[in-house]
C-alpha positions as CSV (number, residue, x, y, z in Angstrom):
1,X,45.6,-55.0,9.9
2,X,43.3,-55.7,12.8
3,X,44.0,-52.2,14.1
4,X,43.0,-50.7,10.8
5,X,39.7,-52.6,10.7
6,X,39.1,-51.6,14.3
7,X,39.7,-48.0,13.4
8,X,37.3,-48.1,10.5
9,X,34.6,-49.7,12.6
10,X,35.0,-47.0,15.3
11,X,34.8,-44.3,12.6
12,X,31.7,-45.9,11.2
13,X,30.0,-46.1,14.6
14,X,30.9,-42.5,15.4
15,X,29.5,-41.4,12.0
16,X,26.2,-43.3,12.6
17,X,26.0,-41.7,16.1
18,X,26.4,-38.2,14.7
19,X,23.9,-38.9,11.9
20,X,21.2,-40.0,14.4
21,X,22.0,-37.0,16.7
22,X,21.3,-34.7,13.7
23,X,18.0,-36.2,12.8
24,X,14.5,-34.6,13.1
25,X,13.6,-34.4,16.8
26,X,11.4,-32.1,18.8
27,X,13.3,-29.2,20.2
28,X,14.0,-29.2,23.9
29,X,14.0,-25.4,24.2
30,X,11.6,-22.8,22.7
31,X,12.7,-21.7,19.2
32,X,12.6,-18.1,18.0
33,X,9.6,-17.4,15.7
34,X,10.2,-17.1,12.0
35,X,10.2,-13.6,10.5
36,X,6.7,-12.5,9.7
37,X,6.0,-11.9,6.0
38,X,4.1,-8.6,6.8
39,X,7.2,-7.2,8.5
40,X,9.4,-8.0,5.5
41,X,6.7,-6.8,3.1
42,X,6.4,-3.5,5.0
43,X,10.1,-2.9,4.7
44,X,10.3,-3.7,1.0
45,X,7.0,-2.8,-0.4
46,X,6.1,0.7,-1.3
47,X,2.9,0.8,0.8
48,X,3.3,3.3,3.6
49,X,3.3,6.9,4.5
50,X,6.7,8.5,5.1
51,X,7.3,9.4,8.8
52,X,8.5,13.0,9.2
53,X,9.0,15.5,11.9
54,X,6.3,18.1,12.2
55,X,6.5,21.3,10.1
56,X,4.9,24.5,11.4
57,X,1.3,25.1,10.3
58,X,1.0,27.3,7.2
59,X,-1.8,28.3,4.9
60,X,-2.2,30.6,1.9
61,X,-5.1,31.7,-0.2
62,X,-4.8,33.1,-3.7
63,X,-6.9,33.6,-6.7
64,X,-5.5,31.8,-9.8
65,X,-6.7,32.8,-13.2
66,X,-6.8,31.0,-16.6
67,X,-3.2,32.1,-17.1
68,X,-2.1,29.8,-14.2
69,X,0.0,30.5,-11.2
70,X,1.5,28.9,-8.1
71,X,1.0,28.7,-4.4
72,X,3.5,27.8,-1.7
73,X,3.1,26.7,1.9
74,X,6.2,25.7,3.9
75,X,8.6,23.8,1.6
76,X,5.7,22.6,-0.7
77,X,4.6,24.2,-4.0
78,X,1.6,23.8,-6.3
79,X,2.0,25.1,-9.9
80,X,-1.1,25.4,-12.0
81,X,-0.4,25.7,-15.8
82,X,-2.0,28.1,-18.1
83,X,-5.4,26.8,-19.3
84,X,-5.9,24.4,-16.4
85,X,-8.7,26.5,-14.9
86,X,-11.7,27.7,-16.9
87,X,-12.2,30.8,-14.8
88,X,-10.4,32.6,-11.9
89,X,-10.6,30.4,-8.8
90,X,-9.8,31.2,-5.2
91,X,-7.5,28.4,-3.9
92,X,-6.4,27.6,-0.4
93,X,-3.4,25.4,0.3
94,X,-2.8,24.3,3.9
95,X,0.1,22.6,5.6
96,X,-1.4,20.8,8.6
97,X,0.8,20.0,11.6
98,X,0.9,17.2,14.2
99,X,0.3,14.4,11.8
100,X,3.8,12.9,11.7
101,X,3.8,13.1,7.9
102,X,4.3,15.7,5.3
103,X,0.8,16.6,4.0
104,X,-1.0,19.3,2.1
105,X,-4.7,20.0,1.9
106,X,-6.5,22.0,-0.8
107,X,-9.8,23.9,-1.2
108,X,-12.1,24.0,-2.9
109,X,-12.3,20.2,-2.4
110,X,-12.9,18.3,-5.7
111,X,-11.7,21.1,-8.0
112,X,-10.9,19.5,-11.4
113,X,-8.2,20.8,-13.7
114,X,-8.3,20.8,-17.5
115,X,-4.6,20.1,-17.5
116,X,-2.7,18.5,-14.5
117,X,-1.2,20.8,-11.9
118,X,2.2,20.0,-10.5
119,X,2.6,19.4,-6.7
120,X,6.2,19.4,-5.4
121,X,6.7,18.3,-1.8
122,X,9.8,18.3,0.3
123,X,10.9,15.4,2.5
124,X,14.0,17.0,4.0
125,X,12.5,16.6,7.5
126,X,11.7,12.9,7.1
127,X,13.2,9.7,8.4
128,X,16.3,8.0,7.0
129,X,14.1,5.4,5.3
130,X,12.6,8.3,3.3
131,X,16.0,9.3,2.1
132,X,16.8,5.7,0.8
133,X,13.5,4.5,-0.7
134,X,11.8,6.0,-3.8
135,X,9.0,8.3,-2.8
136,X,5.7,9.3,-4.4
137,X,2.7,11.4,-3.5
138,X,-0.4,9.7,-2.3
139,X,-4.0,10.9,-2.5
140,X,-5.5,10.1,1.0
141,X,-8.6,10.3,3.0
142,X,-8.9,12.7,6.0
143,X,-7.7,9.7,8.1
144,X,-4.6,9.3,6.0
145,X,-5.7,6.1,4.3
146,X,-4.1,5.9,0.9
147,X,-6.6,5.9,-2.0
148,X,-4.1,5.9,-4.8
149,X,-0.7,7.2,-5.8
150,X,0.0,10.1,-8.2
151,X,2.3,9.7,-11.1
152,X,5.4,11.0,-9.2
153,X,9.1,11.7,-9.7
154,X,11.5,11.5,-6.8
155,X,14.6,13.7,-6.7
156,X,16.9,12.2,-4.0
157,X,19.5,14.9,-4.3
158,X,17.1,17.8,-3.6
159,X,14.8,15.8,-1.3
160,X,11.7,16.7,-3.3
161,X,9.0,14.5,-4.9
162,X,6.8,15.9,-7.7
163,X,3.5,14.6,-8.8
164,X,0.7,15.4,-11.3
165,X,-2.5,16.6,-9.6
166,X,-5.8,16.4,-11.5
167,X,-8.1,17.4,-8.7
168,X,-8.0,18.8,-5.2
169,X,-8.0,16.8,-2.0
170,X,-5.5,15.7,0.6
171,X,-2.0,14.6,-0.5
172,X,0.8,13.0,1.6
173,X,4.4,11.8,0.8
174,X,4.5,8.0,0.8
175,X,7.1,5.3,-0.1
């Protein structure tokens, strides 16, 4: 019986020693920093431009009448529906290079459509992240700052994203 009590006392002392060893104490070695919220947010939030390999420079100019038409540079296409323009208009669509993103620029800048045009952009040359996350087309400044996102539809199988364009400016694929 004395041995059983002795054993219980030893177990109790060991348990107390372990409990005090696990208490809150200052760490003796530097601890790794906690993950930053902005890092997690940038991975999960749809707030960035999609990184892509550079496509070769391309440009096309065409006059589109009131019956509509389409322009194509590289793998990107703009389709203007019938009635979107009030008069025949000379349009230039440019595919810039060296930006690290898939972008298109249009002239005349600020041209307004009566009915939305449809811009389809490829992201087949973009990063793996682009193939996994939903994409959309962003209206940007010349410095690639996102002003707002177009109403867009992403087709993961064909690696194209399509958006409705109401006016001309600079557009980039974003996630």
